[in-house]
C-alpha positions in Angstrom: 0.2 7.7 -47.2 -1.0 5.6 -44.3 -4.8 5.5 -44.1 -6.7 6.6 -41.0 -7.9 3.1 -40.5 -4.4 1.7 -40.3 -3.3 4.6 -38.0 -6.2 3.8 -35.7 -5.2 0.1 -35.6 -1.6 1.1 -34.8 -2.7 3.6 -32.1 -5.1 1.1 -30.5 -2.4 -1.6 -30.5 0.1 0.7 -28.8 -2.5 1.9 -26.3 -3.6 -1.6 -25.6 0.0 -2.7 -24.9 0.7 0.2 -22.6 -2.5 -0.3 -20.6 -2.0 -4.0 -20.6 1.4 -3.3 -19.0 -0.3 -1.2 -16.4 -2.8 -4.0 -15.8 -0.1 -6.5 -15.4 1.8 -4.4 -12.9 -1.4 -3.7 -11.0 -2.2 -7.4 -10.7 1.1 -8.0 -8.8 0.6 -5.0 -6.6 -2.9 -6.0 -5.7 -1.6 -9.4 -4.9 1.0 -7.9 -2.6 -1.7 -5.8 -0.8 -3.9 -8.9 -0.5 -1.1 -10.9 1.2 -0.3 -8.1 3.6 -4.0 -7.6 4.5 -4.5 -11.3 5.0 -1.5 -11.5 7.3 -2.8 -8.6 9.4 -6.1 -10.4 9.8 -4.3 -13.5 11.0 -4.7 -15.6 7.9 -2.0 -18.0 6.7 -0.1 -16.6 3.7 2.8 -18.0 1.7 5.8 -16.4 3.4 8.1 -16.6 0.4 5.5 -14.9 -1.8 4.8 -12.2 0.8 8.5 -11.4 1.1 8.9 -11.3 -2.6 6.0 -9.0 -3.3 6.0 -6.7 -0.2 8.0 -4.0 -1.8 5.2 -3.5 -4.3 2.5 -2.8 -1.7 2.6 1.0 -2.2 2.2 0.8 -5.9 -1.4 -0.3 -6.4 -3.9 2.2 -7.8 -2.6 5.7 -7.2 0.4 5.0 -5.0 3.7 5.7 -6.7 6.3 3.0 -6.6 9.0 1.6 -8.9 8.5 -1.8 -10.6 11.0 -4.3 -9.5 12.3 -7.8 -10.4 10.4 -10.3 -8.2 13.6 -12.4 -7.9 16.4 -10.0 -7.1 14.5 -6.7 -6.3 16.3 -4.9 -9.2 14.5 -1.5 -9.8 13.4 -1.5 -13.4 14.4 1.4 -15.5 12.2 3.0 -18.2 13.9 0.9 -20.9 13.0 -2.2 -19.0 9.3 -1.3 -19.1 8.6 -0.8 -22.8 5.6 -3.1 -23.3 6.5 -6.3 -25.0 9.6 -4.9 -26.6 11.6 -5.0 -23.4 10.5 -8.6 -22.7 11.5 -9.7 -26.2 14.9 -7.9 -26.2 15.7 -9.3 -22.8 14.5 -12.8 -23.9 12.1 -13.0 -21.0 14.8 -12.5 -18.4 15.7 -9.9 -15.7 18.5 -7.6 -16.9 20.2 -7.9 -13.5 19.9 -11.5 -12.3 19.0 -13.1 -15.6 16.3 -15.2 -14.0 13.2 -15.9 -16.2 10.5 -13.2 -16.0 7.8 -15.6 -17.3 5.0 -15.0 -19.8 2.4 -13.7 -17.4 3.0 -10.0 -18.2 3.5 -10.2 -22.0 0.3 -12.3 -22.3 -1.7 -9.6 -20.4 -0.2 -6.9 -22.7 -1.0 -8.9 -25.9 -4.4 -9.8 -24.6 -5.3 -6.2 -23.8 -4.0 -5.0 -27.2 -6.0 -7.8 -29.0 -9.1 -6.7 -27.0 -8.6 -3.1 -28.1 -8.1 -3.9 -31.8 -10.7 -6.6 -31.9 -13.3 -4.4 -30.3 -12.6 -1.7 -32.9 -12.9 -4.2 -35.8 -15.9 -6.0 -34.5 -17.8 -3.1 -32.8 -21.5 -3.8 -33.7 -22.4 -0.1 -34.4 -20.8 2.6 -36.5 -18.4 4.9 -34.5 -19.8 7.9 -36.3 -21.1 10.1 -33.5 -19.6 11.5 -30.3 -22.1 9.4 -28.3 -21.0 6.2 -30.0 -17.3 7.0 -29.6 -17.8 7.8 -25.9 -19.4 4.4 -25.3 -16.6 2.7 -27.2 -14.0 4.5 -25.2 -15.7 3.5 -22.0 -15.8 -0.1 -23.2 -12.0 0.0 -23.7 -11.6 1.5 -20.2 -13.7 -1.4 -18.9 -11.3 -3.8 -20.7 -8.4 -2.7 -18.5 -10.3 -3.6 -15.4 -11.5 -6.9 -17.0 -7.8 -7.7 -17.9 -6.8 -7.2 -14.2 -9.8 -9.4 -13.0 -9.2 -12.1 -15.6 -5.5 -12.4 -14.8 -5.9 -12.3 -11.0 -8.7 -14.8 -10.9 -7.0 -17.2 -13.3 -3.8 -17.2 -11.2 -5.1 -17.0 -7.6 -8.8 -17.8 -7.8 -9.8 -14.4 -6.4 -11.4 -11.3 -7.8 -10.0 -8.1 -6.1 -12.8 -5.8 -4.9 -11.0 -2.6 -6.1 -11.0 -3.8 -9.7 -14.6 -5.1 -9.5 -15.6 -1.7 -8.2 -13.8 0.1 -11.0 -15.5 -2.1 -13.5 -18.9 -1.4 -11.9 -18.3 2.4 -12.0 -17.5 2.3 -15.7 -20.5 0.0 -16.3 -22.8 2.4 -14.3 -21.6 5.3 -16.5 -22.4 3.4 -19.6 -25.8 2.4 -18.3 -26.7 6.0 -17.2 -25.6 7.4 -20.6 -27.6 4.6 -22.4 -30.8 5.3 -20.3 -30.4 9.1 -20.7 -30.1 9.0 -24.5 -32.6 6.2 -25.1 -35.9 6.9 -26.9 -37.5 4.7 -24.3 -35.6 5.3 -21.1 -37.9 3.3 -18.9 -37.5 0.2 -21.1 -33.7 0.7 -21.1 -33.7 1.1 -17.3 -35.6 -2.2 -16.8 -33.3 -3.9 -19.3 -30.3 -2.8 -17.2 -31.9 -4.2 -14.1 -32.7 -7.5 -15.9 -29.1 -7.6 -17.2 -27.7 -7.2 -13.7 -30.2 -9.8 -12.4 -29.0 -12.3 -15.0 -25.3 -11.9 -14.5 -25.2 -11.1 -10.8 -28.6 -12.0 -9.3 -28.5 -15.6 -10.4 -25.1 -16.1 -8.8 -26.3 -14.3 -5.6 -29.1 -16.8 -5.4 -26.7 -19.8 -5.9 -24.4 -18.3 -3.3 -27.2 -18.0 -0.7 -28.6 -21.5 -1.4 -25.2 -23.2 -1.2 -24.0 -20.9 1.6 -20.9 -20.0 -0.5 -19.9 -23.5 -1.4 -20.9 -23.4 -5.1 -19.7 -19.9 -6.0 -17.7 -17.1 -4.5 -19.1 -13.7 -3.7 -16.5 -12.1 -6.0 -18.3 -13.6 -9.0 -21.5 -11.8 -7.8 -19.6 -8.4 -7.7 -18.1 -9.1 -11.1 -21.5 -10.0 -12.5 -22.8 -6.6 -11.3 -20.2 -4.7 -13.3 -20.7 -6.9 -16.4 -24.4 -6.6 -16.3 -24.2 -2.8 -16.1 -21.6 -2.9 -18.9 -23.9 -4.8 -21.3 -27.1 -2.8 -20.6 -29.2 -5.2 -22.7 -30.7 -8.2 -20.9 -30.6 -10.2 -24.1 -26.8 -9.7 -24.3 -26.6 -10.7 -20.6 -28.3 -14.0 -21.5 -25.9 -14.6 -24.3 -22.9 -13.8 -22.1 -24.1 -16.3 -19.5 -24.6 -19.0 -22.1 -21.2 -18.3 -23.7 -19.4 -18.3 -20.4 -20.8 -21.8 -19.5 -20.2 -23.0 -23.1 -16.6 -21.9 -23.0 -16.2 -23.4 -19.6 -17.6 -26.8 -20.8 -15.3 -26.8 -23.8 -12.3 -26.2 -21.5 -13.2 -28.5 -18.7 -14.8 -31.5 -20.5 -11.6 -32.6 -22.4 -9.6 -32.4 -19.2 -12.1 -34.5 -17.4 -12.1 -37.1 -20.2 -8.3 -37.3 -20.1 -8.4 -37.5 -16.3 -6.4 -34.3 -15.8 -9.4 -32.6 -14.1 -11.7 -34.0 -11.4 -15.2 -33.1 -10.4 -13.6 -31.4 -7.3 -11.1 -29.3 -9.3 -11.5 -25.6 -8.8 -12.2 -23.7 -12.0 -12.0 -19.8 -11.8 -15.3 -18.6 -13.3 -14.4 -15.0 -13.5 -12.4 -15.4 -16.7 -15.3 -17.3 -18.3 -17.8 -14.6 -17.4 -15.5 -12.0 -18.8 -15.0 -14.0 -22.0 -18.8 -14.5 -22.3 -19.3 -10.8 -21.9 -16.8 -9.8 -24.6 -18.5 -12.4 -27.0 -21.9 -11.0 -26.2 -20.9 -7.4 -26.7 -19.1 -8.0 -30.0 -21.3 -10.7 -31.5 -24.5 -10.6 -29.5 -26.5 -8.3 -31.7 -25.7 -10.5 -34.7 -26.9 -13.6 -32.7 -30.1 -11.8 -31.8 -30.8 -10.6 -35.3 -29.9 -13.9 -36.9 -31.4 -16.5 -34.5 -33.8 -14.8 -32.2 -35.6 -13.0 -35.1 -35.9 -16.3 -36.9 -37.3 -18.0 -33.9 -39.8 -15.4 -32.7 -40.9 -13.6 -35.9 
């Protein structure tokens, strides 16, 4: 017989793939809406991209629409939309025009599935109570919004407000539950405020000082959601440190090889999200291992 642990891994993998597929489709639909909105406000938009994506405008967050091939407009059938499986069986090509689909969508699906399974395997507290399971489920829901924000910012250097708002709502629910069930609710409340201050307030300050030249306002909104998500100000500090560390490890080799310049734009949203995931899954271990040694 298959154990409950293995069944849980399988279920989370399938759920992650399905929600990752949803996240990938939503990214394209949000991009289509963004281009249409920019055009209405008189901003310059890539005409070819707008023409390609315009049929997807009605499909973002709550509006029904059929997924289509971005090359030929072929309306995808259900058997074209099986997460990962369809991409593999079609060898990464459209069933109709045979043009490459690319790896963007399967990477989002695999990343979301890895997030779901990894979170389960590395969750810092036992999932033994309804309260713990609820917080874990909310963390998984937040992961879908983070997948959308990660992919969108990595591709277009923008963080869509609707996804940042969704993340903030989930984070607020987690914070409210954590405060309401805490033995020291006032302390937890101030910890949430400090967490938001670290992951959003610092960037707000930098935004004001530089008048928007150093950092975009989208990172501030993202930091709000991530701060609410983590609850603990110590985890927020670890997330901030991890985001900058990962960014340095990515950027420095490129600068040494001459592939990246000091003026090169680097999307910071994916780094903040990565730092937050690291902090949530390993942060308590870092605090207990290093902070305890330093201060006790």
